[in-house]
C-alpha positions in Angstrom: 81.1 -128.7 130.2 81.1 -126.6 133.4 81.6 -123.5 131.3 78.6 -124.4 129.1 76.4 -125.0 132.2 77.4 -121.7 133.8 76.7 -119.9 130.5 73.3 -121.5 130.3 72.5 -120.6 133.8 73.5 -116.9 133.2 71.6 -116.6 129.9 68.5 -118.4 131.4 68.6 -116.2 134.5 68.6 -113.2 132.2 65.8 -114.3 130.2 63.8 -115.2 133.3 64.4 -111.8 134.7 63.1 -110.2 131.5 60.0 -112.2 131.5 59.4 -111.5 135.1 59.8 -107.9 134.7 57.5 -107.7 131.8 54.8 -109.8 133.4 55.1 -107.7 136.7 54.6 -104.5 134.7 51.7 -105.9 132.7 50.0 -107.1 135.9 50.5 -103.7 137.7 49.1 -101.9 134.6 46.3 -104.5 134.5 46.3 -105.2 130.8 47.7 -107.6 128.0 49.9 -106.2 125.4 48.0 -103.1 123.9 46.6 -103.5 120.5 47.2 -107.1 120.4 43.5 -107.9 120.4 43.0 -106.3 117.1 45.2 -108.4 114.9 47.2 -111.0 116.9 44.4 -112.5 118.8 42.1 -113.3 115.7 45.1 -114.8 113.9 46.0 -117.1 116.8 42.3 -118.1 117.0 42.4 -119.1 113.3 45.7 -121.1 114.1 43.7 -122.8 116.7 41.1 -123.8 114.3 43.5 -125.0 111.7 45.3 -127.2 114.1 42.1 -128.7 115.6 40.7 -129.1 111.9 37.8 -126.7 112.7 38.9 -124.0 109.9 37.4 -124.4 106.5 40.8 -123.4 104.8 44.4 -124.4 105.2 47.9 -122.9 105.2 47.4 -121.8 101.6 43.9 -120.3 101.6 41.7 -118.6 104.0 38.0 -119.1 103.5 37.1 -117.2 106.6 38.2 -113.6 105.5 37.6 -111.4 102.6 35.2 -113.9 101.3 38.2 -116.1 100.4 41.8 -114.9 100.4 45.3 -116.3 100.1 46.8 -117.1 103.5 50.2 -118.4 103.3 52.0 -115.0 103.2 49.8 -114.0 106.2 50.8 -117.1 108.0 54.4 -116.4 107.5 53.9 -112.7 108.6 51.8 -113.2 111.7 52.2 -116.9 112.9 55.6 -118.0 112.1 57.1 -117.0 115.5 57.6 -120.6 116.9 56.3 -119.6 120.3 52.9 -119.1 118.5 52.4 -122.7 117.9 52.2 -124.0 121.4 49.3 -121.5 122.2 46.9 -124.0 120.5 47.0 -126.1 123.8 45.1 -123.2 125.5 41.4 -122.9 125.2 40.3 -121.0 122.2 38.7 -118.2 124.1 42.0 -117.5 125.8 43.5 -115.6 122.9 44.8 -112.7 124.7 46.6 -114.9 127.2 48.1 -116.8 124.2 49.4 -113.6 122.7 50.9 -112.5 125.9 52.8 -115.8 126.4 54.1 -115.5 122.9 55.4 -111.9 123.8 56.7 -113.2 127.2 58.6 -116.2 125.7 60.2 -114.1 122.8 61.3 -111.6 125.4 63.0 -114.2 127.5 64.7 -116.0 124.5 65.9 -112.6 123.0 67.1 -111.4 126.5 69.1 -114.8 127.0 70.6 -114.7 123.5 71.7 -111.1 124.0 73.4 -112.1 127.1 75.3 -114.8 125.2 76.0 -112.4 122.3 77.6 -109.9 124.7 80.0 -112.6 125.8 80.9 -113.3 122.4 81.6 -109.7 121.8 83.8 -109.2 124.8 84.5 -111.5 127.7 83.4 -109.9 131.1 81.6 -110.5 134.4 78.6 -112.9 133.7 76.0 -111.3 135.9 76.9 -107.8 134.7 76.5 -109.2 131.2 72.9 -110.3 132.1 72.1 -107.0 133.6 73.1 -105.3 130.4 71.1 -107.7 128.2 68.0 -106.9 130.2 68.1 -103.4 128.8 67.7 -104.9 125.4 65.0 -107.4 126.3 62.8 -104.7 127.8 63.8 -101.7 125.6 61.0 -99.2 125.1 60.3 -100.8 121.7 59.0 -104.0 123.4 55.9 -102.7 125.2 55.1 -100.0 122.7 55.5 -101.7 119.6 56.7 -105.4 119.7 54.1 -106.4 122.4 51.2 -105.4 120.0 52.3 -107.8 117.4 54.2 -110.9 118.7 55.3 -111.8 115.2 57.6 -108.6 115.4 59.1 -109.8 118.6 60.9 -112.6 116.8 63.2 -109.7 115.5 64.2 -109.3 119.3 65.5 -113.0 119.0 67.0 -112.6 115.4 69.2 -109.6 116.3 71.5 -111.4 119.0 71.2 -114.7 117.1 72.7 -113.1 114.0 75.3 -111.3 115.9 76.5 -114.6 117.5 76.5 -116.1 113.8 78.7 -113.0 112.8 81.1 -113.8 115.7 81.4 -117.4 114.3 82.3 -115.9 110.9 84.9 -113.6 112.6 86.6 -116.8 114.0 86.0 -118.9 110.9 83.9 -121.5 112.5 80.4 -123.1 112.3 79.5 -121.9 108.9 76.5 -124.5 108.9 75.2 -123.4 112.3 75.4 -119.8 111.3 73.5 -120.5 108.0 70.8 -122.2 110.0 70.6 -119.4 112.3 70.0 -116.9 109.4 67.4 -119.1 108.0 65.7 -119.5 111.4 65.6 -115.6 111.6 64.2 -115.3 108.2 61.5 -118.1 108.6 60.4 -116.6 112.0 59.7 -113.1 110.5 60.9 -111.8 107.2 60.1 -108.2 108.1 62.3 -108.1 111.3 64.9 -110.5 109.9 65.9 -108.1 107.2 66.5 -105.3 109.8 68.3 -107.7 112.0 70.6 -109.1 109.3 71.7 -105.5 108.2 72.4 -104.7 111.8 74.5 -107.9 112.4 76.4 -107.0 109.3 77.1 -103.5 110.6 78.3 -105.0 113.9 80.7 -107.4 112.0 82.0 -104.6 109.9 82.8 -102.6 113.2 84.5 -105.6 114.7 86.6 -106.5 111.6 89.1 -103.5 111.9 89.7 -104.3 115.7 91.1 -107.7 115.0 94.8 -108.1 114.3 94.8 -110.4 111.3 96.2 -110.4 107.9 94.2 -108.7 105.1 93.5 -112.0 103.4 91.9 -113.3 106.6 89.5 -110.4 106.8 88.7 -111.0 103.2 88.0 -114.6 103.9 85.9 -113.7 107.0 83.9 -111.3 104.9 83.2 -113.9 102.1 82.3 -116.4 104.8 79.7 -114.1 106.1 78.3 -113.1 102.7 77.9 -116.8 101.8 76.4 -117.7 105.2 73.8 -114.9 104.8 73.0 -115.8 101.3 72.6 -119.4 102.0 70.5 -118.7 105.0 68.2 -116.5 103.2 67.8 -119.0 100.3 66.8 -121.8 102.8 63.9 -119.3 103.7 63.2 -118.8 100.0 59.5 -120.0 100.3 58.9 -117.1 102.8 60.8 -114.7 100.6 59.1 -115.6 97.3 55.7 -116.0 98.7 56.0 -112.6 100.5 57.3 -110.7 97.7 54.7 -112.0 95.2 51.9 -111.3 97.8 53.2 -107.8 98.3 53.1 -107.2 94.6 49.6 -108.4 94.5 48.4 -106.5 97.6 46.5 -103.4 98.1 49.0 -100.4 98.2 49.5 -98.9 101.5 47.9 -95.6 102.4 50.0 -92.7 101.4 52.2 -91.7 104.4 53.4 -88.2 104.8 57.3 -87.9 104.9 58.8 -87.8 108.5 58.1 -84.5 110.1 60.7 -82.8 112.2 60.4 -84.0 115.8 63.2 -81.9 117.2 66.4 -82.8 118.8 64.7 -82.8 122.2 61.9 -85.2 121.0 64.5 -87.7 119.8 66.8 -87.4 122.8 63.8 -87.8 125.2 63.3 -91.3 123.9 66.7 -92.3 125.4 65.5 -91.5 129.0 63.9 -94.3 131.1 60.2 -94.0 131.5 59.7 -91.4 128.7 56.7 -92.3 126.6 54.4 -90.5 124.1 54.8 -87.2 122.4 55.6 -86.9 118.7 56.4 -90.2 116.7 60.0 -90.9 117.3 61.8 -94.2 117.9 61.3 -95.9 121.2 64.9 -96.8 121.9 65.3 -96.5 125.6 67.4 -99.2 127.2 67.1 -98.0 130.7 69.4 -95.9 132.8 72.1 -98.5 133.2 72.6 -99.0 129.7 72.5 -95.3 128.9 75.2 -94.5 131.4 77.4 -97.3 129.9 77.0 -96.1 126.3 77.3 -92.6 127.2 80.6 -93.2 128.9 82.1 -95.2 125.9 83.9 -92.2 124.4 85.6 -91.5 127.7 86.6 -95.1 128.4 90.5 -95.1 127.7 90.7 -98.9 128.4 88.9 -99.4 125.1 91.1 -99.2 122.1 90.6 -95.7 120.4 89.8 -97.2 117.1 87.3 -99.5 118.6 85.6 -96.5 120.4 85.6 -94.5 117.2 84.0 -97.4 115.2 81.3 -98.0 117.7 80.3 -94.3 118.2 80.5 -93.7 114.4 78.1 -96.7 114.0 75.7 -95.5 116.5 75.7 -92.0 114.8 75.2 -93.4 111.3 72.3 -95.5 112.5 70.6 -92.7 114.4 70.9 -90.5 111.2 69.4 -93.2 109.1 66.3 -93.0 111.4 65.6 -89.4 110.8 66.3 -89.3 107.0 63.2 -90.5 104.9 65.2 -92.4 102.4 67.0 -94.5 104.8 63.8 -95.0 106.8 62.3 -96.5 103.7 65.3 -98.8 103.2 65.0 -100.1 106.8 61.3 -100.8 106.2 61.4 -102.4 102.9 60.9 -99.2 100.8 57.6 -98.3 102.5 57.1 -96.1 105.5 54.6 -98.1 107.7 51.3 -96.4 108.5 50.8 -96.0 112.3 54.4 -96.9 113.1 57.2 -95.3 111.2 59.9 -96.7 113.6 59.3 -100.4 113.7 63.0 -100.8 113.3 63.8 -99.1 116.6 64.8 -102.4 118.2 68.0 -102.5 116.2 69.2 -99.2 117.6 68.5 -100.4 121.0 70.4 -103.5 120.4 73.4 -101.5 119.1 73.2 -99.2 122.3 73.4 -102.3 124.5 76.2 -103.8 122.6 78.2 -100.5 122.7 77.5 -100.2 126.3 78.8 -103.6 127.1 82.0 -102.8 125.3 82.6 -100.1 127.8 81.4 -102.2 130.8 83.6 -105.2 129.8 86.6 -103.0 130.0 85.8 -101.9 133.6 84.8 -98.2 133.1 86.9 -96.1 135.6 85.9 -92.9 137.4 86.5 -90.5 134.4 84.3 -92.8 132.3 81.5 -92.9 134.9 81.6 -89.2 135.3 81.8 -88.6 131.6 78.7 -90.7 131.0 76.8 -89.0 133.8 77.8 -85.6 132.3 76.3 -86.7 128.8 73.2 -88.0 130.4 72.7 -84.6 132.2 73.1 -82.9 128.9 70.5 -85.2 127.3 68.2 -84.7 130.1 68.6 -80.8 129.9 67.9 -80.7 126.2 64.8 -83.1 126.5 63.4 -81.7 129.8 60.5 -79.7 128.1 59.2 -82.6 126.1 55.8 -84.0 126.8 57.1 -87.6 126.9 59.3 -86.8 130.0 57.1 -87.7 132.9 57.5 -87.6 136.7 58.6 -91.1 136.7 61.5 -90.3 134.4 62.8 -87.6 136.9 62.5 -90.3 139.7 64.4 -92.9 137.7 67.1 -90.4 136.8 67.7 -89.0 140.2 67.3 -92.0 142.4 68.3 -94.7 140.0 71.3 -92.6 138.7 72.7 -92.2 142.1 72.4 -95.8 142.9 73.8 -97.1 139.7 76.9 -94.7 139.7 77.6 -95.7 143.3 77.4 -99.4 142.5 79.7 -99.1 139.5 82.1 -97.0 141.4 82.2 -99.6 144.1 83.0 -102.3 141.5 85.8 -100.2 140.1 87.5 -99.3 143.3 86.9 -102.4 145.4 87.4 -105.0 142.7 89.7 -107.0 145.2 87.1 -107.3 147.9 84.7 -110.1 146.7 82.0 -109.3 149.4 81.9 -105.6 148.3 81.7 -106.6 144.7 78.9 -109.1 145.3 77.1 -106.4 147.3 77.5 -103.9 144.7 76.4 -106.3 142.0 73.3 -107.2 144.0 72.3 -103.5 144.4 72.9 -103.1 140.8 70.7 -105.9 139.8 67.8 -104.7 142.0 68.2 -101.1 140.4 68.3 -102.3 136.9 65.4 -104.8 137.3 63.3 -102.2 139.2 64.0 -99.5 136.6 63.1 -102.1 133.8 59.7 -102.7 135.6 59.0 -99.2 136.0 59.8 -98.3 132.5 57.7 -101.0 131.1 54.8 -100.1 133.2 55.0 -96.4 131.9 55.3 -97.6 128.3 52.3 -99.8 128.4 50.1 -96.9 128.8 46.4 -96.9 129.8 44.6 -100.3 130.1 42.8 -101.3 126.9 38.9 -101.7 127.0 38.6 -104.1 124.1 36.3 -107.3 124.4 38.4 -109.5 122.3 38.2 -112.3 124.8 35.0 -111.5 126.6 31.6 -113.1 126.9 30.2 -111.4 124.1 32.9 -112.8 121.8 32.2 -116.3 123.0 28.6 -115.8 122.4 29.3 -114.5 118.8 31.4 -117.6 118.0 28.7 -119.9 119.3 26.1 -118.1 117.2 28.5 -118.5 114.1 29.0 -122.1 114.8 25.3 -122.7 115.4 24.2 -121.1 112.1 27.1 -122.5 110.1 26.1 -124.2 106.8 29.3 -124.0 104.9 30.1 -124.4 102.0 26.4 -124.3 100.9 26.1 -120.7 102.1 28.2 -118.3 104.3 27.7 -117.2 107.9 29.2 -113.6 108.0 30.1 -111.9 111.5 29.9 -108.5 109.7 29.0 -105.8 109.9 29.0 -105.9 113.6 32.6 -105.7 114.7 34.7 -106.7 117.8 38.0 -106.5 115.9 39.1 -105.8 112.3 39.4 -109.6 111.8 36.1 -110.7 113.1 35.8 -113.6 110.6 38.9 -115.2 111.9 38.0 -114.5 115.6 34.4 -116.0 115.3 35.1 -118.6 112.7 32.6 -117.1 110.2 33.0 -116.5 106.4 32.8 -112.8 106.0 34.4 -110.0 104.1 36.3 -108.3 107.0 40.0 -108.7 106.7 42.9 -106.6 107.9 46.3 -107.7 106.6 49.3 -106.2 105.0 48.9 -108.8 102.2 45.3 -108.3 101.4 45.0 -108.6 97.6 44.1 -105.5 95.6 41.5 -107.7 93.7 39.8 -108.4 97.0 39.8 -104.8 98.2 38.6 -103.3 94.9 35.8 -106.1 94.5 34.4 -105.2 97.9 34.9 -101.5 97.4 33.2 -101.6 94.0 30.2 -103.6 95.4 29.6 -101.0 98.3 31.6 -102.3 101.2 33.6 -100.2 103.3 37.3 -100.0 103.9 39.8 -98.4 106.1 43.7 -98.0 105.9 43.4 -97.3 102.3 42.0 -100.7 101.6 44.1 -102.8 103.6 41.2 -103.4 106.1 38.0 -104.3 104.4 34.6 -104.8 105.9 31.8 -107.1 104.9 29.0 -106.0 102.6 26.0 -104.6 104.5 23.2 -104.5 102.0 21.0 -107.4 101.0 22.0 -107.6 97.3 25.6 -107.6 98.2 25.0 -110.2 100.9 23.2 -112.3 98.3 26.1 -112.0 95.9 28.4 -113.6 98.3 26.0 -116.2 99.5 25.5 -114.8 103.0 22.7 -116.5 104.7 23.4 -115.4 108.3 25.0 -112.3 109.7 25.5 -110.5 113.1 24.0 -107.0 113.4 24.2 -104.5 116.3 21.9 -105.5 119.0 21.1 -105.0 122.7 23.3 -106.0 125.7 24.5 -108.3 126.9 25.9 -109.8 123.8 25.6 -106.5 121.7 24.6 -108.2 118.6 21.5 -110.0 117.0 21.5 -112.8 114.4 19.9 -112.0 111.1 19.1 -114.5 108.4 18.0 -114.1 104.8 17.7 -116.5 101.8 21.0 -116.7 99.8 22.0 -118.4 96.6 24.8 -121.0 96.5 28.4 -120.0 96.4 28.5 -120.9 92.8 25.9 -119.5 90.3 25.6 -119.4 86.6 25.4 -116.1 84.5 23.6 -116.9 81.1 25.5 -116.4 77.9 25.8 -112.8 76.7 25.3 -111.2 80.1 26.1 -107.5 80.1 28.5 -105.9 82.5 27.7 -102.3 83.6 30.2 -100.6 85.8 28.5 -97.1 86.0 27.4 -97.3 89.6 27.7 -99.6 92.6 24.1 -100.5 91.8 24.7 -101.6 88.2 27.8 -103.7 89.3 25.7 -105.5 91.7 23.0 -106.3 89.1 25.5 -107.3 86.6 26.8 -110.1 89.0 23.3 -110.9 90.0 22.2 -111.3 86.4 19.1 -109.1 86.6 17.8 -105.7 87.4 16.5 -105.2 90.9 17.2 -101.5 91.5 15.7 -98.1 90.5 18.8 -96.0 90.0 17.4 -92.4 89.5 19.6 -89.3 88.6 19.6 -87.1 91.8 18.5 -83.5 91.3 19.8 -80.8 93.6 17.0 -79.2 95.6 18.4 -76.9 98.3 21.2 -75.8 100.3 24.7 -74.9 99.0 24.7 -76.1 95.3 26.8 -79.0 94.3 29.0 -79.2 91.2 28.3 -82.0 88.7 31.2 -83.7 87.1 29.4 -86.2 84.9 30.1 -89.7 85.5 32.8 -88.8 88.1 30.1 -87.6 90.5 29.2 -84.5 92.5 31.3 -82.2 94.5 29.4 -81.1 97.7 30.6 -77.9 99.3 31.1 -77.7 103.1 27.9 -76.7 104.9 28.2 -73.3 106.7 27.5 -73.5 110.3 23.8 -73.3 111.3 22.4 -73.8 107.8 20.6 -76.5 106.0 22.9 -79.0 104.0 22.9 -79.8 100.2 19.7 -81.6 99.4 19.0 -84.0 96.6 15.8 -85.5 95.4 15.2 -88.6 93.3 12.1 -90.6 92.1 11.8 -94.3 93.0 9.1 -97.0 93.0 6.7 -96.4 96.0 7.3 -99.2 98.5 10.9 -99.9 97.3 13.7 -99.7 99.9 16.1 -96.7 99.4 19.9 -96.9 100.0 22.6 -94.3 99.8 26.2 -94.8 98.9 28.4 -91.8 99.8 31.7 -93.7 99.4 34.1 -90.9 100.4 31.5 -88.4 101.9 32.4 -86.8 105.2 29.6 -85.4 107.2 25.9 -86.3 108.1 23.5 -87.8 105.9 19.7 -87.6 106.5 16.8 -89.0 104.5 13.5 -90.9 104.9 13.7 -90.6 108.6 17.2 -91.9 109.0 20.2 -89.9 110.0 23.7 -91.1 110.3 27.3 -90.1 110.5 29.5 -90.7 107.4 33.2 -90.6 107.9 34.7 -91.1 104.6 38.2 -89.7 103.9 39.6 -90.3 100.2 41.4 -92.6 99.8 41.9 -94.1 103.2 38.4 -94.5 104.5 35.4 -95.6 102.3 31.9 -95.7 103.7 29.6 -98.6 102.9 26.1 -98.7 101.4 23.7 -97.5 104.1 20.0 -98.1 104.5 17.7 -94.9 104.4 14.1 -96.5 104.4 11.1 -97.3 102.5 10.2 -95.1 99.7 6.9 -93.1 100.4 3.7 -93.3 98.3 4.8 -90.2 96.2 8.1 -91.9 95.1 10.2 -89.0 96.2 13.4 -89.6 98.1 15.0 -86.7 99.6 18.5 -86.9 101.0 20.2 -84.0 102.9 24.1 -84.0 103.0 25.5 -81.8 105.8 29.3 -81.8 104.6 32.1 -81.0 107.1 34.5 -80.2 104.1 34.3 -80.0 100.4 33.7 -83.7 99.4 32.6 -86.0 96.6 29.7 -88.3 96.2 29.1 -90.7 93.2 27.0 -89.5 90.3 24.2 -91.9 91.4 24.4 -92.4 95.0 20.8 -93.4 95.6 19.5 -96.9 94.8 16.0 -98.1 95.4 15.6 -101.9 95.7 12.2 -102.8 94.1 9.8 -105.0 96.3 10.2 -108.7 95.6 12.9 -108.2 93.1 15.8 -109.6 95.2 13.7 -112.6 96.2 12.9 -113.5 92.7 16.6 -113.1 91.6 17.7 -115.4 94.6 15.2 -118.0 93.6 16.4 -118.0 90.0 20.1 -118.1 90.9 19.3 -121.1 93.3 17.5 -122.9 90.6 20.2 -122.4 87.9 23.1 -122.5 90.3 25.2 -125.2 91.9 23.2 -128.2 93.3 26.2 -129.2 95.5 29.2 -127.2 96.5 32.3 -128.7 98.1 34.9 -126.3 99.5 37.8 -126.7 102.0 41.5 -126.5 102.2 42.6 -124.6 99.0 40.1 -125.9 96.5 36.3 -125.6 95.4 34.1 -127.8 93.4 30.5 -127.5 92.3 28.0 -129.7 90.7 25.9 -127.8 88.2 22.7 -128.6 86.5 23.4 -130.8 83.3 24.3 -128.8 80.3 24.8 -125.5 82.0 26.2 -122.8 79.6 27.5 -119.2 80.1 29.8 -118.4 82.9 30.1 -120.1 86.3 30.5 -117.2 88.8 32.1 -118.2 92.0 31.5 -115.7 94.9 35.3 -115.6 95.6 37.6 -112.8 94.7 39.7 -113.6 91.5 43.1 -113.6 93.1 46.2 -114.6 91.2 46.9 -118.4 91.8 43.5 -119.9 91.0 43.2 -122.5 88.2 39.8 -124.0 87.3 38.4 -126.9 85.2 35.0 -126.9 83.6 33.3 -130.2 82.7 36.5 -132.2 83.3 38.5 -130.1 80.8 42.1 -128.7 81.3 42.9 -126.5 84.2 43.4 -122.9 83.2 43.4 -119.5 84.9 39.8 -118.3 85.4 38.7 -114.9 84.1 37.7 -112.0 86.3 34.0 -110.8 86.3 34.1 -107.5 87.9 36.6 -109.0 90.4 34.9 -112.4 91.0 36.0 -115.8 89.6 34.4 -116.5 86.3 34.7 -120.0 84.6 33.6 -120.0 81.0 31.1 -122.9 80.3 31.5 -122.7 76.4 30.4 -126.2 75.5 28.2 -126.9 78.4 29.4 -128.4 81.6 27.9 -130.2 84.6 30.7 -129.4 87.2 33.4 -126.9 88.0 36.6 -127.6 90.0 39.0 -125.0 91.1 42.3 -125.1 92.9 44.5 -122.4 94.5 48.3 -122.3 94.8 50.1 -119.1 96.2 52.2 -117.4 93.5 55.9 -117.8 94.3 55.6 -121.0 96.4 57.0 -123.2 93.6 60.0 -121.0 92.9 60.6 -120.7 96.6 60.6 -124.4 97.2 63.0 -124.9 94.3 65.5 -122.3 95.6 65.2 -123.7 99.1 65.9 -127.3 98.0 68.8 -126.2 96.0 70.3 -124.1 98.7 69.6 -126.9 101.3 71.7 -129.3 98.9 74.6 -126.8 98.4 74.6 -126.1 102.1 74.8 -129.7 103.2 77.5 -130.4 100.6 79.5 -127.4 101.7 79.3 -128.3 105.3 80.4 -131.9 104.8 83.4 -131.0 102.5 84.4 -128.2 105.0 84.2 -130.7 107.8 86.3 -133.3 106.0 88.9 -130.7 105.0 89.3 -129.1 108.5 88.8 -132.0 110.8 92.6 -133.2 111.1 93.8 -129.8 112.3 90.6 -128.6 114.3 91.3 -127.3 117.7 88.6 -128.2 120.3 86.1 -125.4 120.9 86.8 -125.4 124.7 90.6 -124.9 124.0 90.0 -122.0 121.7 87.5 -120.4 124.1 90.1 -120.7 127.0 92.8 -119.3 124.8 90.7 -116.4 123.8 89.8 -115.7 127.5 93.5 -115.8 128.5 94.5 -113.6 125.7 91.8 -110.9 126.7 92.6 -111.1 130.4 96.3 -110.7 129.8 95.8 -107.7 127.3 93.3 -105.9 129.4 94.3 -106.9 133.0 93.9 -103.7 135.1 96.4 -102.8 137.8 95.9 -104.9 140.9 93.9 -107.7 139.2 90.7 -108.3 137.4 87.1 -107.7 138.5 85.5 -110.9 137.3 82.5 -111.8 139.6 
């Protein structure tokens, strides 16, 4: 029991030190985790709403974003870190503090678990083990990548957790506990769990040859590890199946160029403390203490030669897998992530810490220390010219290196003097902790200027709540934007959504109806034109406005969420205007054929559109003219156009880049008395515009259409959780059109009939009313959930039975854990006792 308490104190102290160092660095820098406001804060605000019963949806479906989107896969991806859940106890407007606490807690637990994992790898001085683990808990990946998305920080916990599970396999113990650890890692975050599982398997593979056991025992250990991992993953089958199915239905990621050459110096620079920036390379620095230890491992003759070779070979193989595109794809689930090609970097940091501890646990001698220092000098010389090497790096290398080497030398040569050892350990601890704070401070970068928790956000949330009339109509936070996920942040029902699992159906529906998107469609925006807003039942939205709030509240008449298209309604997909009219059930636009009028001549490609040449500097752009009804309101839809658009007194910047960034429909102004609409395009590069980019909304046409849809549409709509129902006028025929994207997983019933999959009407849910109906009921269930639940239950049954039978079989001959631990400790001390005694502190 005393041993357990001492281990708990050491691990707790290591975790507390990691949390304190990160908090101090963030406080000195004056910012929360950079980038967290864009994604993490809105998702945590939505979690707050769900727990308090204020969200219109539930775990299965999100009515706030994308005009209705599946949510379970996103919940698993963004909110399954267990530290996210207690944050609902904070006020809703303290989102950044909530995310910071999630990051802080994950860092503390990950550091504490790595401290314990190092002890399982090799016995050694407790407090030195804590200092080594600190390099992992505050590796450069944490402030630069992990802190921006706290769900990834669960990977910081998963890696040492699975290394400990691998150690149980090695000693043929605790199969059930190991299985639960695997399940916990995969439930917490599927993305990082896969990386951590691969890494833990590699660590076990390195340790297997170092144990002196019969071959059949090694086979048994391998089988135990494989079955443990398989059972643990299957226990998390709901996460796996739902995520895989959601990924299959998701909008493909933007094309990412293969990894470019960053040079040997660029990669080596990331090993140095305080180095940050430069070309995209893995952020793997574990501090100077860890770097000196792992650099000295090849020279430490007190470590078995085969163990040194195994660890060094593993590090080399993993490093090579980080610079070869096919293996990078394997690490990241066969897709190089946009904006962060090295999200897997934490596993290399963990391996560096583990390898460094192997050397430290065997008491590095003078040759080892000098060899490690020489390697660090070589690395520094090669990386000296890199932009990422700052002045702080040189200070840490010179001053910190001298202190660390002196402290380690003292521990080596005065191991019998307890006071000298304690003093050296204290100096070592201060140097490691100070270096960790300094490195984290440098990696956090410039303070962010976002307003994700400011007064304007609180005002926007209050405006949305005051205008809410859900589910009769929608209140849309767009097109004004605080974050890519404003509907979650402000609790509206808009089209904006940024998610790795955003369905292709949703992205294409909004794209085809004239909404903008970025990230190749994985980040959508709300529709901005009045017809598009009417199609989605948007009654209120936020528009740009003056300070202090920065927005104004705009209201307009809107039909209900469920309308009825009459039988035989035609579907026209030739332009954004005709698609809107098809869903509206009537014509409201003049859609003229544009005529080139001046400037560089465009090239016509029929229905594919026009190629507009780049406008020479100092000349007039390409001009188009079109005829519309006088008094109508003209709009322009450039989609991918990159340049400046001018027309009817309006000039705006269009930053379209095909296929990553699509520009929404934009208001030009009222059509003059002569009916001529002239648009001038000043193109930055050769770019395309649609065949009919100009649409003119006829006066009064939309109001008449909204009145008709309201009269023939649903008289009452009920929506919430993961279902929707509507009461229709008696005897309604045609197609009930739900202003919800037709994602896979919906089943609907018309007039009390059987539930069947609805059909898609240009991407919206359409329910046939063949025989007339007075009501429509729809329900959503995420694809893959049923299969996942089945596999999880079966795996749970097999796991429990295996554990019970295994315990009954081995119970009579089981040696108490404390006895086995003491025996292993004695064996290690006898085998590696240095001349003159041990150096345990």
